[in-house]
FIKOLZA-1660 file (N, C-alpha, C; in steps of 0.1 Angstrom, whole numbers, plus 5000, padded with zeros to 4 digits):
% residues 236
   i   px   py   pz ch aa at
   1 4992 5208 4654  A  M  N
   1 4996 5194 4654  A  M CA
   1 4990 5188 4667  A  M  C
   2 4984 5176 4666  A  T  N
   2 4977 5170 4678  A  T CA
   2 4987 5162 4685  A  T  C
   3 4988 5164 4698  A  D  N
   3 4997 5156 4707  A  D CA
   3 4992 5141 4708  A  D  C
   4 5001 5132 4707  A  I  N
   4 4997 5118 4709  A  I CA
   4 5001 5114 4723  A  I  C
   5 4991 5109 4730  A  A  N
   5 4993 5105 4744  A  A CA
   5 5002 5093 4744  A  A  C
   6 5012 5093 4753  A  Q  N
   6 5021 5082 4755  A  Q CA
   6 5015 5072 4764  A  Q  C
   7 5017 5059 4761  A  P  N
   7 5012 5049 4770  A  P CA
   7 5018 5050 4784  A  P  C
   8 5010 5047 4794  A  V  N
   8 5015 5048 4808  A  V CA
   8 5020 5034 4812  A  V  C
   9 5032 5033 4817  A  A  N
   9 5038 5020 4821  A  A CA
   9 5042 5022 4836  A  A  C
  10 5048 5011 4841  A  V  N
  10 5052 5011 4855  A  V CA
  10 5068 5009 4856  A  V  C
  11 5074 5017 4865  A  R  N
  11 5088 5015 4867  A  R CA
  11 5091 5015 4882  A  R  C
  12 5102 5010 4885  A  R  N
  12 5107 5010 4899  A  R CA
  12 5112 5024 4903  A  R  C
  13 5108 5029 4914  A  A  N
  13 5112 5042 4919  A  A CA
  13 5126 5042 4925  A  A  C
  14 5133 5053 4924  A  S  N
  14 5146 5055 4930  A  S CA
  14 5146 5066 4940  A  S  C
  15 5158 5069 4946  A  V  N
  15 5158 5080 4956  A  V CA
  15 5155 5093 4949  A  V  C
  16 5158 5094 4936  A  Q  N
  16 5154 5106 4929  A  Q CA
  16 5139 5109 4928  A  Q  C
  17 5131 5098 4931  A  D  N
  17 5117 5100 4931  A  D CA
  17 5111 5102 4944  A  D  C
  18 5119 5104 4954  A  L  N
  18 5114 5105 4968  A  L CA
  18 5104 5116 4969  A  L  C
  19 5106 5128 4965  A  D  N
  19 5097 5139 4966  A  D CA
  19 5084 5136 4959  A  D  C
  20 5085 5131 4947  A  R  N
  20 5073 5128 4939  A  R CA
  20 5064 5118 4946  A  R  C
  21 5071 5107 4950  A  V  N
  21 5063 5096 4957  A  V CA
  21 5056 5101 4969  A  V  C
  22 5063 5108 4978  A  A  N
  22 5057 5114 4990  A  A CA
  22 5046 5123 4987  A  A  C
  23 5047 5131 4977  A  D  N
  23 5037 5141 4973  A  D CA
  23 5024 5133 4968  A  D  C
  24 5026 5123 4960  A  V  N
  24 5014 5116 4955  A  V CA
  24 5007 5109 4966  A  V  C
  25 5015 5102 4975  A  L  N
  25 5009 5095 4986  A  L CA
  25 5001 5105 4996  A  L  C
  26 5008 5116 4999  A  A  N
  26 5001 5126 5008  A  A CA
  26 4988 5131 5002  A  A  C
  27 4988 5134 4989  A  K  N
  27 4976 5140 4983  A  K CA
  27 4965 5129 4982  A  K  C
  28 4969 5117 4979  A  A  N
  28 4959 5106 4978  A  A CA
  28 4953 5103 4992  A  A  C
  29 4962 5102 5002  A  F  N
  29 4958 5098 5015  A  F CA
  29 4950 5109 5022  A  F  C
  30 4952 5122 5018  A  A  N
  30 4945 5133 5024  A  A CA
  30 4930 5132 5020  A  A  C
  31 4927 5126 5009  A  N  N
  31 4913 5126 5005  A  N CA
  31 4906 5113 5009  A  N  C
  32 4913 5104 5017  A  G  N
  32 4907 5092 5020  A  G CA
  32 4900 5092 5034  A  G  C
  33 4894 5081 5038  A  D  N
  33 4887 5080 5051  A  D CA
  33 4897 5081 5062  A  D  C
  34 4909 5074 5061  A  K  N
  34 4918 5074 5072  A  K CA
  34 4924 5088 5074  A  K  C
  35 4928 5095 5063  A  G  N
  35 4934 5108 5064  A  G CA
  35 4925 5118 5071  A  G  C
  36 4912 5118 5068  A  S  N
  36 4903 5128 5073  A  S CA
  36 4900 5125 5088  A  S  C
  37 4901 5112 5092  A  W  N
  37 4898 5108 5106  A  W CA
  37 4911 5112 5114  A  W  C
  38 4923 5109 5109  A  L  N
  38 4935 5111 5116  A  L CA
  38 4938 5126 5119  A  L  C
  39 4935 5134 5109  A  I  N
  39 4937 5148 5110  A  I CA
  39 4924 5155 5104  A  I  C
  40 4914 5159 5112  A  P  N
  40 4902 5164 5106  A  P CA
  40 4904 5177 5099  A  P  C
  41 4913 5186 5103  A  D  N
  41 4915 5199 5097  A  D CA
  41 4922 5197 5084  A  D  C
  42 4916 5200 5072  A  G  N
  42 4921 5197 5059  A  G CA
  42 4935 5205 5057  A  G  C
  43 4936 5217 5061  A  H  N
  43 4948 5225 5059  A  H CA
  43 4960 5219 5067  A  H  C
  44 4957 5215 5079  A  V  N
  44 4967 5209 5088  A  V CA
  44 4971 5195 5082  A  V  C
  45 4961 5188 5077  A  R  N
  45 4963 5174 5072  A  R CA
  45 4973 5175 5060  A  R  C
  46 4970 5184 5051  A  S  N
  46 4979 5186 5039  A  S CA
  46 4993 5189 5042  A  S  C
  47 4995 5198 5053  A  R  N
  47 5008 5202 5057  A  R CA
  47 5016 5191 5064  A  R  C
  48 5009 5183 5072  A  L  N
  48 5016 5173 5080  A  L CA
  48 5018 5160 5073  A  L  C
  49 5010 5156 5064  A  L  N
  49 5011 5143 5058  A  L CA
  49 5024 5142 5049  A  L  C
  50 5027 5153 5043  A  R  N
  50 5039 5153 5033  A  R CA
  50 5052 5149 5040  A  R  C
  51 5056 5154 5051  A  P  N
  51 5068 5150 5058  A  P CA
  51 5067 5136 5063  A  P  C
  52 5055 5132 5068  A  W  N
  52 5053 5118 5072  A  W CA
  52 5056 5108 5061  A  W  C
  53 5050 5111 5050  A  F  N
  53 5052 5102 5038  A  F CA
  53 5066 5102 5033  A  F  C
  54 5073 5113 5035  A  T  N
  54 5087 5114 5031  A  T CA
  54 5095 5104 5039  A  T  C
  55 5093 5104 5052  A  L  N
  55 5100 5094 5061  A  L CA
  55 5096 5080 5057  A  L  C
  56 5084 5077 5055  A  L  N
  56 5080 5063 5051  A  L CA
  56 5085 5059 5038  A  L  C
  57 5086 5068 5028  A  T  N
  57 5091 5065 5015  A  T CA
  57 5106 5062 5016  A  T  C
  58 5113 5070 5023  A  K  N
  58 5128 5067 5025  A  K CA
  58 5130 5053 5030  A  K  C
  59 5122 5049 5040  A  H  N
  59 5123 5035 5045  A  H CA
  59 5119 5025 5035  A  H  C
  60 5108 5028 5028  A  A  N
  60 5104 5018 5017  A  A CA
  60 5114 5017 5006  A  A  C
  61 5120 5027 5002  A  L  N
  61 5130 5026 4992  A  L CA
  61 5142 5018 4996  A  L  C
  62 5145 5018 5009  A  A  N
  62 5156 5010 5014  A  A CA
  62 5152 4995 5017  A  A  C
  63 5140 4993 5021  A  Y  N
  63 5136 4979 5025  A  Y CA
  63 5124 4973 5018  A  Y  C
  64 5118 4980 5009  A  G  N
  64 5106 4974 5002  A  G CA
  64 5107 4977 4987  A  G  C
  65 5095 4976 4982  A  H  N
  65 5093 4979 4967  A  H CA
  65 5085 4991 4966  A  H  C
  66 5090 5001 4958  A  V  N
  66 5083 5013 4955  A  V CA
  66 5082 5014 4940  A  V  C
  67 5070 5015 4934  A  H  N
  67 5069 5016 4920  A  H CA
  67 5059 5028 4917  A  H  C
  68 5062 5034 4905  A  V  N
  68 5054 5046 4901  A  V CA
  68 5050 5044 4886  A  V  C
  69 5039 5050 4882  A  T  N
  69 5036 5050 4868  A  T CA
  69 5045 5060 4861  A  T  C
  70 5048 5058 4849  A  T  N
  70 5057 5067 4842  A  T CA
  70 5053 5081 4840  A  T  C
  71 5040 5084 4842  A  D  N
  71 5035 5098 4842  A  D CA
  71 5036 5104 4856  A  D  C
  72 5041 5096 4866  A  G  N
  72 5042 5102 4880  A  G CA
  72 5030 5104 4887  A  G  C
  73 5018 5099 4883  A  E  N
  73 5006 5102 4890  A  E CA
  73 5000 5091 4899  A  E  C
  74 5007 5080 4900  A  A  N
  74 5003 5069 4909  A  A CA
  74 5015 5061 4914  A  A  C
  75 5013 5057 4926  A  V  N
  75 5024 5050 4934  A  V CA
  75 5019 5038 4941  A  V  C
  76 5028 5028 4942  A  A  N
  76 5025 5016 4950  A  A CA
  76 5037 5013 4959  A  A  C
  77 5034 5010 4971  A  V  N
  77 5045 5007 4981  A  V CA
  77 5041 4993 4987  A  V  C
  78 5050 4984 4986  A  S  N
  78 5048 4971 4991  A  S CA
  78 5060 4965 4997  A  S  C
  79 5058 4955 5006  A  F  N
  79 5069 4949 5013  A  F CA
  79 5067 4934 5014  A  F  C
  80 5077 4926 5016  A  M  N
  80 5076 4912 5019  A  M CA
  80 5073 4911 5034  A  M  C
  81 5063 4903 5037  A  R  N
  81 5059 4901 5051  A  R CA
  81 5057 4886 5053  A  R  C
  82 5056 4883 5066  A  G  N
  82 5053 4869 5070  A  G CA
  82 5065 4860 5069  A  G  C
  83 5063 4848 5074  A  G  N
  83 5074 4838 5074  A  G CA
  83 5086 4843 5082  A  G  C
  84 5098 4843 5076  A  N  N
  84 5110 4847 5084  A  N CA
  84 5115 4861 5079  A  N  C
  85 5106 4869 5073  A  Q  N
  85 5110 4882 5069  A  Q CA
  85 5112 4892 5081  A  Q  C
  86 5123 4899 5081  A  T  N
  86 5126 4908 5092  A  T CA
  86 5131 4921 5086  A  T  C
  87 5129 4932 5094  A  V  N
  87 5134 4945 5089  A  V CA
  87 5137 4954 5101  A  V  C
  88 5146 4963 5100  A  P  N
  88 5148 4972 5111  A  P CA
  88 5136 4982 5112  A  P  C
  89 5134 4986 5124  A  D  N
  89 5124 4997 5126  A  D CA
  89 5129 5010 5121  A  D  C
  90 5120 5019 5118  A  I  N
  90 5125 5033 5115  A  I CA
  90 5130 5039 5128  A  I  C
  91 5143 5043 5128  A  P  N
  91 5149 5049 5140  A  P CA
  91 5142 5061 5145  A  P  C
  92 5138 5061 5157  A  G  N
  92 5131 5073 5163  A  G CA
  92 5118 5075 5158  A  G  C
  93 5111 5065 5153  A  Y  N
  93 5098 5067 5146  A  Y CA
  93 5087 5073 5156  A  Y  C
  94 5086 5067 5168  A  N  N
  94 5076 5071 5177  A  N CA
  94 5078 5085 5181  A  N  C
  95 5090 5089 5184  A  A  N
  95 5093 5103 5188  A  A CA
  95 5090 5112 5177  A  A  C
  96 5093 5108 5164  A  Y  N
  96 5090 5117 5153  A  Y CA
  96 5075 5119 5151  A  Y  C
  97 5067 5108 5153  A  V  N
  97 5053 5110 5152  A  V CA
  97 5048 5119 5162  A  V  C
  98 5053 5118 5174  A  E  N
  98 5048 5127 5185  A  E CA
  98 5052 5141 5182  A  E  C
  99 5064 5144 5177  A  Q  N
  99 5068 5157 5174  A  Q CA
  99 5060 5163 5162  A  Q  C
 100 5058 5155 5152  A  L  N
 100 5052 5160 5140  A  L CA
 100 5037 5163 5141  A  L  C
 101 5030 5153 5147  A  F  N
 101 5016 5154 5147  A  F CA
 101 5010 5159 5160  A  F  C
 102 5018 5160 5171  A  G  N
 102 5013 5166 5183  A  G CA
 102 5000 5159 5188  A  G  C
 103 4989 5167 5189  A  T  N
 103 4977 5161 5195  A  T CA
 103 4970 5151 5186  A  T  C
 104 4975 5150 5173  A  Y  N
 104 4970 5140 5164  A  Y CA
 104 4978 5127 5164  A  Y  C
 105 4988 5127 5172  A  A  N
 105 4998 5115 5172  A  A CA
 105 4991 5102 5176  A  A  C
 106 4981 5103 5185  A  S  N
 106 4975 5091 5191  A  S CA
 106 4968 5083 5180  A  S  C
 107 4962 5089 5170  A  G  N
 107 4956 5082 5159  A  G CA
 107 4966 5075 5151  A  G  C
 108 4977 5081 5148  A  F  N
 108 4988 5074 5140  A  F CA
 108 4994 5062 5148  A  F  C
 109 4995 5064 5161  A  R  N
 109 5000 5053 5169  A  R CA
 109 4990 5041 5168  A  R  C
 110 4977 5044 5169  A  A  N
 110 4966 5034 5169  A  A CA
 110 4966 5027 5156  A  A  C
 111 4968 5035 5145  A  L  N
 111 4968 5029 5131  A  L CA
 111 4979 5019 5130  A  L  C
 112 4991 5023 5134  A  N  N
 112 5002 5014 5133  A  N CA
 112 5000 5001 5142  A  N  C
 113 4995 5003 5154  A  E  N
 113 4994 4992 5163  A  E CA
 113 4983 4982 5158  A  E  C
 114 4972 4987 5154  A  V  N
 114 4961 4978 5150  A  V CA
 114 4964 4971 5137  A  V  C
 115 4970 4977 5128  A  T  N
 115 4974 4970 5115  A  T CA
 115 4984 4959 5118  A  T  C
 116 4993 4962 5127  A  E  N
 116 5003 4952 5131  A  E CA
 116 4996 4940 5138  A  E  C
 117 4987 4943 5147  A  L  N
 117 4980 4933 5155  A  L CA
 117 4972 4923 5146  A  L  C
 118 4966 4928 5135  A  H  N
 118 4958 4920 5127  A  H CA
 118 4965 4915 5114  A  H  C
 119 4978 4918 5113  A  H  N
 119 4985 4914 5101  A  H CA
 119 4988 4899 5102  A  H  C
 120 4985 4891 5091  A  P  N
 120 4988 4877 5091  A  P CA
 120 5003 4874 5092  A  P  C
 121 5007 4867 5102  A  P  N
 121 5021 4866 5105  A  P CA
 121 5029 4854 5099  A  P  C
 122 5021 4844 5095  A  D  N
 122 5028 4831 5092  A  D CA
 122 5032 4829 5077  A  D  C
 123 5024 4832 5068  A  T  N
 123 5027 4829 5054  A  T CA
 123 5034 4841 5047  A  T  C
 124 5045 4838 5040  A  K  N
 124 5052 4848 5033  A  K CA
 124 5043 4854 5022  A  K  C
 125 5043 4867 5021  A  H  N
 125 5033 4874 5012  A  H CA
 125 5038 4888 5009  A  H  C
 126 5032 4893 4998  A  H  N
 126 5034 4907 4995  A  H CA
 126 5024 4915 5003  A  H  C
 127 5028 4925 5010  A  Y  N
 127 5019 4934 5017  A  Y CA
 127 5019 4948 5010  A  Y  C
 128 5007 4951 5004  A  L  N
 128 5006 4963 4997  A  L CA
 128 5002 4974 5007  A  L  C
 129 5011 4981 5012  A  Q  N
 129 5009 4991 5023  A  Q CA
 129 5002 5003 5018  A  Q  C
 130 5006 5008 5006  A  F  N
 130 5000 5020 5000  A  F CA
 130 4998 5019 4985  A  F  C
 131 4986 5023 4981  A  L  N
 131 4984 5024 4966  A  L CA
 131 4977 5038 4965  A  L  C
 132 4985 5048 4959  A  G  N
 132 4980 5061 4959  A  G CA
 132 4980 5067 4944  A  G  C
 133 4969 5073 4941  A  V  N
 133 4967 5079 4928  A  V CA
 133 4963 5094 4930  A  V  C
 134 4969 5103 4923  A  L  N
 134 4965 5117 4924  A  L CA
 134 4950 5119 4921  A  L  C
 135 4943 5127 4929  A  P  N
 135 4928 5128 4927  A  P CA
 135 4924 5130 4913  A  P  C
 136 4931 5139 4905  A  H  N
 136 4926 5141 4891  A  H CA
 136 4929 5130 4882  A  H  C
 137 4937 5120 4886  A  A  N
 137 4940 5109 4877  A  A CA
 137 4933 5096 4881  A  A  C
 138 4925 5097 4891  A  Q  N
 138 4918 5085 4896  A  Q CA
 138 4907 5080 4886  A  Q  C
 139 4904 5067 4886  A  R  N
 139 4894 5061 4877  A  R CA
 139 4899 5061 4863  A  R  C
 140 4912 5060 4861  A  R  N
 140 4917 5060 4847  A  R CA
 140 4927 5048 4845  A  R  C
 141 4926 5039 4854  A  G  N
 141 4933 5026 4852  A  G CA
 141 4947 5026 4858  A  G  C
 142 4952 5036 4864  A  R  N
 142 4965 5036 4869  A  R CA
 142 4967 5027 4882  A  R  C
 143 4957 5027 4890  A  G  N
 143 4957 5018 4902  A  G CA
 143 4957 5003 4897  A  G  C
 144 4949 5000 4887  A  S  N
 144 4949 4986 4882  A  S CA
 144 4962 4983 4875  A  S  C
 145 4969 4993 4869  A  L  N
 145 4982 4990 4863  A  L CA
 145 4992 4986 4873  A  L  C
 146 4992 4993 4884  A  L  N
 146 5002 4990 4895  A  L CA
 146 4998 4977 4902  A  L  C
 147 4986 4974 4903  A  L  N
 147 4982 4961 4909  A  L CA
 147 4986 4950 4900  A  L  C
 148 4984 4951 4887  A  D  N
 148 4988 4941 4877  A  D CA
 148 5003 4938 4878  A  D  C
 149 5010 4949 4880  A  H  N
 149 5025 4947 4881  A  H CA
 149 5029 4939 4893  A  H  C
 150 5023 4943 4905  A  L  N
 150 5025 4936 4917  A  L CA
 150 5021 4921 4916  A  L  C
 151 5010 4918 4910  A  H  N
 151 5005 4905 4909  A  H CA
 151 5013 4896 4899  A  H  C
 152 5019 4902 4889  A  Q  N
 152 5028 4895 4880  A  Q CA
 152 5040 4889 4888  A  Q  C
 153 5045 4898 4896  A  H  N
 153 5057 4894 4904  A  H CA
 153 5053 4883 4914  A  H  C
 154 5041 4885 4921  A  A  N
 154 5037 4876 4931  A  A CA
 154 5033 4862 4925  A  A  C
 155 5026 4862 4913  A  D  N
 155 5022 4850 4907  A  D CA
 155 5034 4842 4902  A  D  C
 156 5044 4848 4897  A  R  N
 156 5056 4841 4892  A  R CA
 156 5063 4834 4904  A  R  C
 157 5061 4839 4916  A  R  N
 157 5067 4833 4928  A  R CA
 157 5057 4825 4936  A  R  C
 158 5045 4824 4932  A  H  N
 158 5035 4817 4939  A  H CA
 158 5033 4823 4953  A  H  C
 159 5032 4836 4954  A  L  N
 159 5031 4843 4966  A  L CA
 159 5017 4850 4967  A  L  C
 160 5011 4849 4979  A  P  N
 160 4998 4857 4981  A  P CA
 160 5001 4871 4983  A  P  C
 161 4990 4879 4984  A  C  N
 161 4991 4894 4986  A  C CA
 161 4981 4897 4997  A  C  C
 162 4984 4908 5004  A  Y  N
 162 4976 4912 5015  A  Y CA
 162 4975 4927 5015  A  Y  C
 163 4964 4933 5019  A  L  N
 163 4963 4948 5021  A  L CA
 163 4951 4951 5030  A  L  C
 164 4950 4964 5034  A  E  N
 164 4939 4968 5042  A  E CA
 164 4932 4979 5033  A  E  C
 165 4919 4978 5031  A  S  N
 165 4912 4987 5023  A  S CA
 165 4902 4996 5031  A  S  C
 166 4899 5008 5027  A  T  N
 166 4889 5016 5033  A  T CA
 166 4880 5021 5021  A  T  C
 167 4867 5021 5024  A  G  N
 167 4858 5026 5014  A  G CA
 167 4854 5016 5003  A  G  C
 168 4841 5017 4999  A  T  N
 168 4836 5007 4990  A  T CA
 168 4842 5007 4976  A  T  C
 169 4846 5019 4971  A  N  N
 169 4853 5019 4958  A  N CA
 169 4866 5012 4958  A  N  C
 170 4874 5014 4968  A  Q  N
 170 4887 5007 4969  A  Q CA
 170 4885 4992 4970  A  Q  C
 171 4876 4988 4979  A  T  N
 171 4873 4974 4981  A  T CA
 171 4868 4967 4968  A  T  C
 172 4860 4974 4961  A  A  N
 172 4855 4968 4948  A  A CA
 172 4867 4967 4938  A  A  C
 173 4876 4977 4938  A  L  N
 173 4887 4976 4929  A  L CA
 173 4896 4963 4932  A  L  C
 174 4899 4962 4945  A  Y  N
 174 4907 4951 4949  A  Y CA
 174 4900 4937 4947  A  Y  C
 175 4887 4937 4949  A  A  N
 175 4879 4924 4946  A  A CA
 175 4880 4921 4931  A  A  C
 176 4880 4930 4923  A  R  N
 176 4881 4927 4908  A  R CA
 176 4895 4922 4905  A  R  C
 177 4905 4924 4913  A  H  N
 177 4918 4919 4911  A  H CA
 177 4921 4906 4919  A  H  C
 178 4910 4900 4924  A  G  N
 178 4912 4887 4930  A  G CA
 178 4914 4887 4945  A  G  C
 179 4912 4898 4952  A  Y  N
 179 4913 4899 4966  A  Y CA
 179 4900 4894 4973  A  Y  C
 180 4901 4887 4984  A  Q  N
 180 4890 4883 4992  A  Q CA
 180 4889 4890 5005  A  Q  C
 181 4877 4894 5009  A  M  N
 181 4875 4902 5021  A  M CA
 181 4876 4893 5033  A  M  C
 182 4883 4898 5043  A  Q  N
 182 4885 4891 5056  A  Q CA
 182 4877 4899 5067  A  Q  C
 183 4878 4895 5079  A  A  N
 183 4871 4901 5090  A  A CA
 183 4876 4915 5092  A  A  C
 184 4866 4925 5093  A  T  N
 184 4870 4939 5094  A  T CA
 184 4874 4942 5108  A  T  C
 185 4881 4954 5110  A  F  N
 185 4884 4959 5123  A  F CA
 185 4885 4974 5123  A  F  C
 186 4883 4980 5134  A  L  N
 186 4884 4995 5136  A  L CA
 186 4898 4999 5139  A  L  C
 187 4902 5011 5134  A  I  N
 187 4915 5016 5139  A  I CA
 187 4914 5019 5154  A  I  C
 188 4904 5025 5158  A  A  N
 188 4901 5028 5172  A  A CA
 188 4887 5032 5173  A  A  C
 189 4882 5033 5185  A  R  N
 189 4868 5036 5188  A  R CA
 189 4864 5049 5180  A  R  C
 190 4854 5049 5172  A  G  N
 190 4850 5061 5165  A  G CA
 190 4858 5063 5152  A  G  C
 191 4868 5054 5149  A  G  N
 191 4876 5055 5137  A  G CA
 191 4870 5048 5125  A  G  C
 192 4876 5049 5114  A  P  N
 192 4871 5042 5102  A  P CA
 192 4874 5027 5103  A  P  C
 193 4865 5020 5096  A  L  N
 193 4866 5005 5095  A  L CA
 193 4877 5002 5084  A  L  C
 194 4886 4993 5088  A  L  N
 194 4895 4987 5078  A  L CA
 194 4891 4974 5073  A  L  C
 195 4892 4972 5060  A  Q  N
 195 4888 4959 5054  A  Q CA
 195 4900 4952 5049  A  Q  C
 196 4905 4942 5057  A  P  N
 196 4916 4934 5053  A  P CA
 196 4912 4925 5041  A  P  C
 197 4921 4924 5031  A  M  N
 197 4918 4916 5019  A  M CA
 197 4931 4908 5016  A  M  C
 198 4928 4896 5011  A  W  N
 198 4938 4886 5009  A  W CA
 198 4937 4880 4995  A  W  C
 199 4947 4880 4987  A  R  N
 199 4947 4875 4974  A  R CA
 199 4956 4862 4974  A  R  C
 200 4949 4850 4973  A  P  N
 200 4957 4838 4975  A  P CA
 200 4968 4836 4964  A  P  C
 201 4978 4828 4968  A  A  N
 201 4988 4825 4958  A  A CA
 201 4982 4819 4946  A  A  C
 202 4989 4820 4935  A  L  N
 202 4983 4815 4922  A  L CA
 202 4978 4801 4922  A  L  C
 203 4986 4792 4928  A  Q  N
 203 4982 4778 4928  A  Q CA
 203 4970 4775 4938  A  Q  C
 204 4966 4785 4946  A  R  N
 204 4956 4783 4956  A  R CA
 204 4943 4791 4952  A  R  C
 205 4944 4799 4942  A  R  N
 205 4933 4809 4940  A  R CA
 205 4919 4802 4938  A  R  C
 206 4919 4790 4931  A  A  N
 206 4906 4783 4929  A  A CA
 206 4899 4779 4941  A  A  C
 207 4907 4775 4952  A  S  N
 207 4901 4770 4964  A  S CA
 207 4896 4780 4973  A  S  C
 208 4901 4792 4972  A  G  N
 208 4897 4803 4981  A  G CA
 208 4903 4801 4995  A  G  C
 209 4898 4809 5005  A  L  N
 209 4903 4809 5018  A  L CA
 209 4893 4803 5028  A  L  C
 210 4896 4793 5035  A  P  N
 210 4886 4787 5045  A  P CA
 210 4885 4795 5057  A  P  C
 211 4894 4804 5060  A  R  N
 211 4893 4812 5073  A  R CA
 211 4899 4825 5071  A  R  C
 212 4898 4833 5082  A  C  N
 212 4902 4847 5081  A  C CA
 212 4917 4849 5078  A  C  C
 213 4926 4842 5085  A  L  N
 213 4940 4843 5083  A  L CA
 213 4944 4834 5071  A  L  C
 214 4955 4837 5064  A  P  N
 214 4959 4830 5053  A  P CA
 214 4962 4815 5056  A  P  C
 215 4961 4806 5047  A  P  N
 215 4965 4792 5050  A  P CA
 215 4980 4790 5052  A  P  C
 216 4983 4780 5059  A  K  N
 216 4997 4777 5063  A  K CA
 216 5005 4772 5050  A  K  C
 217 5001 4767 5045  A  S  N
 217 5008 4761 5034  A  S CA
 217 5015 4772 5025  A  S  C
 218 4941 4824 4867  A  G  N
 218 4942 4835 4858  A  G CA
 218 4955 4842 4856  A  G  C
 219 4964 4840 4851  A  S  N
 219 4975 4849 4848  A  S CA
 219 4971 4863 4845  A  S  C
 220 4980 4873 4849  A  Q  N
 220 4977 4887 4846  A  Q CA
 220 4984 4890 4833  A  Q  C
 221 4978 4900 4826  A  P  N
 221 4984 4904 4813  A  P CA
 221 4997 4912 4816  A  P  C
 222 5007 4911 4807  A  E  N
 222 5020 4917 4809  A  E CA
 222 5018 4932 4810  A  E  C
 223 5026 4939 4818  A  V  N
 223 5026 4953 4820  A  V CA
 223 5040 4957 4818  A  V  C
 224 5042 4968 4810  A  T  N
 224 5056 4973 4808  A  T CA
 224 5061 4978 4821  A  T  C
 225 5073 4973 4826  A  S  N
 225 5077 4976 4839  A  S CA
 225 5092 4974 4841  A  S  C
 226 5098 4980 4851  A  A  N
 226 5111 4977 4854  A  A CA
 226 5112 4965 4863  A  A  C
 227 5124 4960 4864  A  A  N
 227 5126 4947 4872  A  A CA
 227 5124 4950 4887  A  A  C
 228 5119 4939 4893  A  W  N
 228 5117 4940 4908  A  W CA
 228 5130 4936 4914  A  W  C
 229 5132 4941 4927  A  R  N
 229 5143 4937 4935  A  R CA
 229 5139 4925 4943  A  R  C
 230 5145 4914 4942  A  D  N
 230 5141 4902 4950  A  D CA
 230 5148 4903 4964  A  D  C
 231 5142 4896 4973  A  G  N
 231 5147 4895 4986  A  G CA
 231 5145 4907 4995  A  G  C
 232 5136 4916 4991  A  S  N
 232 5133 4927 5000  A  S CA
 232 5127 4923 5012  A  S  C
 233 5128 4932 5023  A  V  N
 233 5122 4929 5035  A  V CA
 233 5113 4940 5039  A  V  C
 234 5106 4938 5050  A  L  N
 234 5095 4947 5053  A  L CA
 234 5099 4959 5061  A  L  C
 235 5092 4970 5059  A  A  N
 235 5092 4981 5068  A  A CA
 235 5080 4981 5076  A  A  C
 236 5081 4982 5089  A  A  N
 236 5069 4982 5098  A  A CA
 236 5061 4994 5096  A  A  C
% end
């Protein structure tokens, strides 16, 4: 008897998904430009990224939006940023980074500092902090499925979206979903280049962006998904 593949949908993650979400993000991040620069040794990288993403996922489940595909092979983590959005810091985060990463901690500090420095502060928006797909499941539409889900929520509320991309493949994917490239910046000297990208709010998409930072001031197809939690705030 031939198995019939079930359609992949999107649902909101819960605390029961903590281990799975952290595992997907760690494996996806380990193969990217940022991961290999932050921790050059592949074995060490695989071992250390998992607990780091566990900490970040716990915080995201409490203060942000975490969504997974129903097959558990792709994850999106986003937060509300800009405007009057506020959130508590992760308690003891800096000390945790120092203890976990040791000699590699400076790269993680630099990543956090530079992304915060360049983050658009004024306009309320969805910040897609992480979009991770397991290596064997990449290029099969799961990243697009999660993006469509995020954009449905953003467009219904006339909110823009922001992210930082690395690599030409990622940047091309986001461009196909309406993101516009902004001025690039380095994590640190010798580090990978980050490509900020901004997707204007629905009512502004035709006009584009006149400048690097978002202004002060096509519907997406429906995706099977769980409800979003409104009023979420950001995790730094």
